[in-house]
N, C-alpha and C positions, 0 to 999 in steps of 0.2 A: 537412522534418519530421524531428525527432530520431528516431533508431532506437528509443530507449526509449519514445517516444510511440507509434510504430507497433505495438510489441509490448504496449503497456499494462502494462509491467513495473512492479514495485514501486518502483524508483527514480523512474520517471516519476510514479507516483501521489504519491510524496513531494513531488516538484517541483510537481505540480499543486495540492497543498494549501498551499504556502507563502504565497500571497496571503491565503487564509482564515486562516492562522496569524498573519499580520501583524495582521489586523483583530481576531482573537481576543486577541492579546497586548495590543493597544491597549485592548480592553474590559477585560481583566484588570487593567491599570494603573488604569483608571477605577474599577473595583470596589474595588481595594485602597487607592486614594489619595484619591478625591474626598470621601467622607464624612469621612475622617480629617482632611484639610486644612481642610474647612469647619468642622468641630467644634473642632479643637484650635488652629488658627492664626487663624481668623476669628470663632470664638465663635458660630456659628449654632446654634440649637436644632434638635431632631430634626424638628420640624414644617417648619421652613424648608428643611432638608436634603432632605426629601421633595419639596418644591416644585422645588428645583434638579434633582433626579433626574427630574422629570416632563418636562424638556426632552428627555431621551433618547428616550423612546417617541414623542414628537411628531416628532422627527427621523426615527425609524424608519418612521413612517407615510408621511411625505413622501418620504424618500430611497429606501427599498427598493421601494415600490410604483411610484413614478414612474420610477426608474432601471431597474427590472425591465422595465417596458413598453417604455421607449425602447431598451434594449439588445437586446431581441428583434428590433428593426426596423432598426437602424442598422449601418453598417460604415465605420469610419475608423481611421486609424493601424494598418491591417493587422489589425483585429479587431473583434469585436462587444462583448466584455466588457473587452478590454485597456484602452481609454482610461479607463474608469471606475475600474478597479483602480488605474491609475497616478495619476490625479488624486486619488482618495480617499486613497491611501496618503500622498501628499505633504502633503495638508491635515491628515490625522490626526496625522502627525508634528509639524507646526507647533502644533496645538492641545494635544497632550500637553506640549510645551515651555512652553505658556502657563499650565499648571495652577499651578505654584508662584508665578506672578507675577500672580495675580488682583488682589491688593491694589495692586501697582505699576501695573497697567493701569488700575485704578479711579482711582488718584491722578492719573495722567497725563491721564485723560479728564475729571477734575474731577467725578467722580461721588461723591456722599455715600453711603457704604456699599458693600458688595461684592456684595449680593444680585443686582442687575441684571447686573453683569459676570460673576458666577459662572454665572448662567443662560445668558448669551450664550456663554461659553466652553464650558460643558457642551453646549449646543445645537450649537455649531459642531463640537465633537469628535464628537458622536453623528451629526451629519449627514455628516461626513467618513467615519466608519466605515461608515455605512449606504450611502453612495454606492458603496463598494467591496464591502460584505458580500454583497449580492444577486449581483453578477457573479462574485465568488469562489466562490460555491456553485453558481450556474447553470452555470459553465464545466465543472464536474465532470459534470453531465448531458450537456452538449454533446459531450464527447469520450469518454464511456463508453457501453456498450450496456446495455440493460435487464437486470435479473436480478442475479446475484451480482456481476458486474463493477461495477454501479452501487453496490451495497452495499459492495464493497471500497473504492471511491472515497471514500464518505462516512465509513466507519469509519476509514480511514487519515487522512482530514481531521481527525477528532477526536483520533486518537492523536498526530499530529504537532503539531497546535494545542495539545492538552492538555499535551504534554510541555513546550512553550515556556511555557504558562500556569504550569506548575509552576516553571519557571525564574523567571518574573516574581515569584511569591509568595516563592520562595527568596531572591531578591535583596532584596525588601522586608523579609523576616524577618531576614536576616543583615547587610545593608548599609544598610538604611533606605530609606524611600520615595523620597527625593530621588535616590538612586543609581539606583533603578528607573526613575524618570522619564527621566533622561538616557540610560540604556541603551536604553530603549524607542524613543526618537527615531530612533536609527540602525537598529535592527532593523526597525522598521516601514517605513522607506524602502527598505532593501535587499530585504526579502522581498516588497514590493509591486511594485517596478519591474523587477527582474531576471527573476524567473520569468515575469512577464507578457510580456516580450519574447521569451522562449524557447519558450513554448507556442504551437503552431499551432492556430488555431481553424478549425472547418469553415465554409466560406463559406455552405453551406446547412445549416440545422439539421435534426437527425433528426426525422422525422415530418412534414416540410413537404409532401412529395409525397403522402403518405397523407391528410393533412388536406385537401389541395386536391381529391383525387379522391373523397373520401368526403363525409360529411354536413358541413354548415356548423357552425361552432362554436356550441355551445348557449349560451355566455355571452360577451358582448362586453366591451369595456373601457369602456363607458358607466358613469356613476355608478349607474344603476338596475341594470345587470348586476352590478357589483361588490357592491352592497348585497345583491342576491339571493344572490350567491355566499357571503357571510359571514353568512348568516341566523342561525346559532347565536350569533354574537358581538354581536348587536344590543343586548342588555342592557348589555354592557360599553361599547359605543360610546355609547349614550344616557347612561350614567352619566358617562363621561369628558367629553362635551360639556357636560352640565349642570353638573357639578362644577367644571370649568375656568371656565365662564362666571361662576358664583357666586363663585369664588375671585378672579377678576380684578375683579369688581364689589365685592369686599370684603364679601360677604354670607355669613354662616354660618347655615345653616338649623338650627333646634333639633332635637336628637335625631338619630336615624339613619333617619328616614323615607325619605329619598332612597335610601340604601343598601339598605334593606329592599325598597323597591319594585323597584329594578333587580335585586336578587337573585331575587325572585319571577319576574320576566320572564325572567331568564337560566335559571332552573331549568326553566321551561316550554319554552323554546326548546331547551334541551339534551335534555330528555326526548323531544321530537318528533324531534330530529336523531338521537339515539342509538338510538331504537327503529325508525327508518325501515328498510325492507327494501331491501337492495342486491340487484341482479340479476346480480352477477358483475363481474369486473374490466373486461371489454370494455364492458359497458353503463355501468359507472361512469365511463368516459371521457366519456360523453355527459351523464349526469344528475348526476355528481359526488357521489353519496350518500356514498361512503366519504371523499371529500375533506372534506366538511363534518363528518363524524364525527372525522376527524383534527384539524380546527380546534378542535372542542369539547374533545376530550380533551387536546390539547396546551396549550390555554389554562389549564386547571386546574393543570397542572404549574407553570406560570410564576407563578401567584399565590403559591404557597408559596416557590419559589426566589427570586423578586424581593423578597419580604418579608424573607427572610434577608439578601440582599445589601445592601439599603438600610439596614435598621434593626439589624443585628447589633451595631453599635457601641454602641447603647443597652443591649443585653444584656450585652456585655462590661464596660461601665462599671458596671453595677449588680452583676453577679455577682462582679467582681474590683475592688472600689473602691480598693484600695491602689495601683493602677497609675497612673503618670503618662502624659502624652500619648504619648511615644515608646514606652513599654512597651505601651500599649493598641494602638498601630499594629502592633507586632510580634505581638501575640496574634492580631489580625485577619489579618495576612499569613500567620502560621503555620497558622491555621485553614483559610484558603483554599488554602494549600499542601497540606495533608492531603487536602482535598476533590479538588483537581485532580491530585494525584499518582496517585490511584486512577483518576480519570477519564481520565488520559493513557494508562495501561497497558491498560485493559480493551477499548476498542472493536475494534481490529484483532486483538488477541491472544486475547481471550476472547469478546466479543459476536459477532464475525464467525463463528468456528467454531460457536457455539451457533445462530446464524441459519441456517447451512448445514443443521443437524440438525433444528431446531424451527421453528415458525412465528415469524416475526420479531417480530410484535406480542406473542406470548406471552413472548418474551425481554424485550421492553420492559416488559410488565406486571409480570413478576417483579422487574425492576430497580427499578421505582417502589415496589413493596411494601417492598423493603429500604430504600429511601430514606425512606419514611414512618416506618418503624420507627426509623431513625436520628434523624429529627426528634423523635419522641416521646422517644427516649433522652436527647437534649440537654435537653429540657424537664424531664424527671424527675430526671436524674442529672448534668447538666453543671455541676458546682460546682467543678471544678478544671481548669486549662488542659490538663493531660495527658489527662483523660477527654474533654474537648471535642474535642481533636485526633483521638482515636480514633474518636469518633462521627462527626466530619466525614469521616473516611476511609470509614466505612461508607456515609455518604450519597453519597460519590463514585461508588458503583456506579450509583445512579440518575442522577446527573449525567452520567456517561459515556453512558448511553442517551439522555437528553434531548437532548443536543447532537449526536447522530449518527444514531440510528435513524429518528426521524421524517422526516428529510430524504429518506432512501432510500424509506421507505414512501410519502410524499407524491409523490415524483417519478415513481413507477411507477403513479400513479393519474390522471395528467393528460396532456394533449397535450404531448410533449416540445418541439414547435416553439414553444411559448408558456411555456417553463419560467420565464423571467424574470418574466412576469406572475404565475404561480402561486406562485413563490417569494416575491414581494412580498405577495401575498394571505396566504400561509401565515405570513409575518412578522407579520401583524396578530394572529394567535393568540398572539404573544409580546408585542407592544407595547401592545395594548389592555389586557390584564391588568396589565402594568407600570404603566400610567397609573392603573388602579384602585388599585394599591398606593401609588403616590405621592400620589394625591389623597384616598383614603379610608382606607386602612389606617394612614397616618401619624397621623391623629387618634385612632384606636383604640389604637395603640401608645403615644401620648403619655398617654392616660388609664389605661393599665395600671399597676397597682401592681407586678406581677411581669412584668418584661420577658421572662421565659422564655416568655410567651404568644406571642412571635414564632415560636417553634419549634412551639408547639401549632397555630397557624394553618398552618404548613408541613405538619405531619403530616396534618391533615385534608384539605388541598388535594391532597397527593400520593396519599392513599388514594382520594379521589374520582376523581382522574385515572386511577389504575390500573383502577378499575372501569369508567370510561368507555372506556378503550382496549380492553376485552374486546369491545365492540360491533363492532370492525373486525377482530378476530383471525381470523375465518373467511375473510377475503378478502385476506390479506396475505402469502401464500406468495411466496417469491422463486424465480425460475426459475434453473436452472443454465445 
């Protein structure tokens, strides 16, 4: 074992976060490049782009949950998480390299049109990312103790990952998206493989002995057990299944009846979840009341964030109609650069000290309130690139919290010996709302006369998420 790992020093925490950084960088490339390539190079409309993006959440459901459960139970290549980090990193690098060649691949395969190939490449890229993403996050729980040490791990994860995310958008903004793609291939390979070989994983996961001696697990890994665990997300799940089936069958139901019905179901389930009484952190390990509250609150954040990521190109094209394809891509990259520059600095340098002093969910709540205000500001005042960048930087405060603090909060509410499973379940609070955005919000955005409504949706979603997080604030203290 490396000496820096034994001491859990800051250099080790940085090393520990590099595999997650690789996957975050790959995701940043996808966010910055995918919609731009499909719109400007292949001429897909916004509705079709949303369908391509639906491949990602599907990969997340399969990849993170399945790999999480498997990686809790296996040991080979000298590790539990190591094999999946290495395999996923190599595959992700290859799929990033395929992005500029979707048309070439389509032609070589004799496929008429790029939609099917675009979906296949996007699905393969997201599946590769998700094969690694769960293990890269779970390994932080594996090698850190509960309390502030765990929070240090996850805040450093976002600081390092966010810093390289800034680099990704800077490369796209100043050198173009194709330069970003080729740089990403090498970085993802190096940051996935080398750290995975240096980090020594515990042969027995924390909490295994306690779990064996105590009560049996309240929730198994059966389908019924998993469905019960994600009860607040049933409305999202139902909508995703029905909407995807209708889309594949070529059926477009009139009006928004399906969306309205699922929204009502979701509202009822969220109310039941968020008003449920928790009996303290220790009991929460058995009944997982707080875990379900975290699922509900986190899912609302991702409705707004994913709407921005997928459809912001429509906003930029409408608000700044004089831009050509390359200039549009640079505005998008610069906007995400401003967002991620703030998100890179805050977690370890600002959010962690605040978490030491205040309740961690209170810090998260405040960050989401600021992000909601930033969304509203873009809707009302975002009529120049400079002001757009400023407001995106404001929104970076909430983005910094979203991609760091919930992982710490969640990991201290569940059995650490099954963190792969719970990390996969937690990921459903991200990917199921993402599918709702791809399958449902795209039609709404297409029908909007003012594409600024994209940011209005974000403002409402983030404000509701902030309110929802207050339901778990009383039980989220982090121990020193």
